[in-house]
C-alpha positions as CSV (number, residue, x, y, z in Angstrom):
1,M,3.8,-22.8,8.7
2,D,5.4,-22.7,12.1
3,M,4.6,-19.4,13.8
4,Q,8.3,-18.9,14.5
5,S,9.7,-19.6,11.1
6,A,11.3,-16.8,9.1
7,E,10.7,-17.8,5.5
8,P,11.0,-15.0,2.9
9,R,7.4,-15.6,1.8
10,S,4.6,-17.3,3.6
11,P,2.5,-19.6,1.4
12,E,-0.4,-19.5,3.9
13,P,-3.6,-18.2,2.3
14,I,-4.9,-14.8,3.4
15,L,-8.5,-15.1,4.5
16,N,-11.1,-12.4,5.2
17,E,-10.4,-13.0,9.0
18,D,-6.8,-12.1,8.3
19,L,-7.9,-8.9,6.5
20,S,-9.7,-7.9,9.7
21,L,-6.6,-8.6,11.8
22,F,-4.5,-6.5,9.4
23,A,-7.0,-3.7,9.8
24,T,-6.9,-4.0,13.6
25,A,-3.1,-3.8,13.7
26,S,-3.1,-0.9,11.3
27,F,-5.7,1.1,13.3
28,A,-3.6,0.5,16.5
29,K,-0.5,2.0,14.8
30,L,-2.5,4.9,13.2
31,T,-4.0,5.7,16.6
32,D,-0.6,5.9,18.1
33,V,0.6,8.2,15.3
34,F,-2.5,10.4,15.6
35,N,-1.8,10.7,19.4
36,R,1.9,11.6,18.9
37,T,1.9,13.8,15.8
38,A,0.1,17.1,15.4
39,V,0.0,17.0,11.6
40,A,-1.3,13.4,11.5
41,S,-3.9,14.2,14.2
42,L,-5.5,16.6,11.7
43,Y,-6.5,13.6,9.7
44,R,-7.8,11.4,12.5
45,D,-11.4,11.9,11.3
46,R,-10.7,11.9,7.6
47,L,-9.8,8.2,7.1
48,L,-11.6,6.9,4.1
49,L,-10.2,3.4,3.5
50,L,-7.5,1.1,4.6
51,V,-6.4,-1.1,1.7
52,L,-4.2,-4.2,1.3
53,A,-1.9,-3.5,-1.6
54,Q,1.2,-4.7,-3.5
55,G,2.4,-8.3,-2.9
56,G,0.1,-9.1,-0.1
57,A,-2.9,-8.1,-2.2
58,L,-1.6,-10.2,-5.1
59,H,-1.2,-13.2,-2.7
60,F,-4.8,-12.6,-1.5
61,A,-6.0,-12.7,-5.1
62,N,-4.0,-15.6,-6.4
63,G,-2.8,-17.6,-3.4
64,V,0.5,-18.3,-5.2
65,N,2.6,-15.1,-4.7
66,G,3.4,-15.7,-1.1
67,L,3.3,-13.1,1.7
68,K,6.5,-11.3,2.3
69,D,5.2,-8.3,4.2
70,I,1.9,-6.6,4.6
71,D,1.5,-3.3,2.7
72,I,-1.4,-1.2,3.8
73,W,-2.4,2.1,2.3
74,A,-4.5,4.5,4.4
75,F,-6.4,7.0,2.2
76,F,-7.6,10.2,3.8
77,A,-9.9,13.0,2.6
78,N,-8.0,16.1,1.7
79,G,-8.5,18.9,4.3
80,P,-8.4,22.7,4.1
81,D,-5.4,23.0,6.4
82,R,-2.3,21.0,5.7
83,P,-1.9,18.3,3.1
84,F,-1.1,14.8,4.5
85,P,2.6,14.2,4.4
86,H,2.8,12.3,1.1
87,R,5.8,10.3,2.1
88,A,4.4,9.2,5.4
89,R,5.2,5.6,6.2
90,W,4.8,3.7,9.5
91,T,5.9,0.2,10.4
92,T,4.4,-2.2,12.9
93,D,4.7,-5.8,13.8
94,F,1.8,-8.1,12.9
95,G,2.9,-10.4,15.7
96,P,2.9,-14.2,15.8
97,S,0.6,-15.8,13.2
98,K,0.2,-18.5,10.6
99,F,2.3,-16.3,8.3
100,G,5.5,-16.7,10.3
101,K,8.1,-14.0,10.9
102,S,9.6,-11.5,8.5
103,P,13.2,-12.5,7.8
104,D,15.9,-10.0,8.6
105,E,13.5,-8.0,10.8
106,A,15.2,-7.8,14.2
107,G,12.7,-7.2,17.0
108,F,9.7,-8.4,15.0
109,T,7.8,-11.5,16.2
110,G,5.7,-11.7,13.0
111,R,5.4,-10.2,9.5
112,R,6.1,-6.5,9.1
113,I,3.2,-4.2,8.3
114,D,4.1,-1.1,6.3
115,I,1.4,1.6,6.4
116,L,1.5,4.4,3.9
117,G,-0.8,7.3,3.9
118,R,-2.2,9.6,1.2
119,S,-4.7,12.4,1.2
120,I,-6.9,12.5,-1.8
121,D,-9.7,14.6,-3.2
122,V,-13.2,13.3,-2.6
123,G,-16.2,14.3,-4.7
124,I,-19.5,15.3,-3.2
125,N,-21.4,12.1,-2.3
126,E,-18.7,10.1,-3.9
127,P,-18.1,6.6,-2.3
128,P,-14.5,6.4,-0.9
129,E,-13.6,3.5,-3.2
130,E,-14.5,5.7,-6.2
131,S,-12.3,8.5,-4.9
132,V,-9.4,6.0,-4.6
133,K,-10.1,4.6,-8.1
134,R,-10.0,8.2,-9.5
135,W,-6.7,8.9,-7.6
136,L,-5.3,5.6,-9.0
137,S,-6.0,6.8,-12.5
138,G,-3.6,9.7,-12.0
139,W,0.0,10.0,-12.9
140,S,1.8,10.0,-9.6
141,K,4.5,7.4,-9.2
142,S,2.6,5.8,-6.4
143,A,-0.7,5.6,-8.4
144,I,1.1,4.1,-11.3
145,A,2.9,1.5,-9.2
146,L,-0.3,0.6,-7.2
147,R,-2.6,0.1,-10.1
148,K,-0.3,-2.7,-11.5
149,K,-1.5,-5.1,-8.7
150,P,-4.9,-5.6,-7.1
151,M,-6.0,-3.7,-4.1
152,F,-8.5,-4.9,-1.5
153,I,-10.4,-2.9,1.2
154,I,-9.7,-4.0,4.8
155,A,-11.6,-1.2,6.4
156,P,-14.3,-0.2,6.9
157,P,-15.6,-3.7,7.8
158,E,-18.7,-3.5,5.6
159,K,-16.5,-3.3,2.5
160,L,-14.0,-5.9,3.7
161,G,-12.4,-7.8,0.8
162,L,-13.9,-5.5,-1.9
163,R,-11.4,-5.2,-4.8
164,I,-11.0,-1.6,-6.0
165,N,-8.8,-2.1,-9.0
């Protein structure tokens, strides 16, 4: 695909190297948020996992769905002070890539990345992916919607590509 094209969905396959690039772009945006926002900064050291979700994860799994935008979920350990804002959502530009440009996204040079954050309970000695699986089994609207499609870890790097549902 031409890096400048603005097709609704990119048919280009998502590779593990792309997952790493998604993580890098997401970390850059989250770092900016942590540096600008007092509430978010409380969670700087509580990040458990970054996960590719929704349509992007389905495309990573089946190679057929096509990539419209890149939906990343950032899961944080609950803290004793303030809960993470449950409707927190940030957007950033993935930039020029083999996936082309998001259509109807003025000012974007590539696909849009949406980063959504949630704080979740973590059991003692519980691996982060198990904490997320437990949260996904709950009855929040987000958990119900997310468990309908696969989810893949993009950070930390040692768990890159691990499917968690």
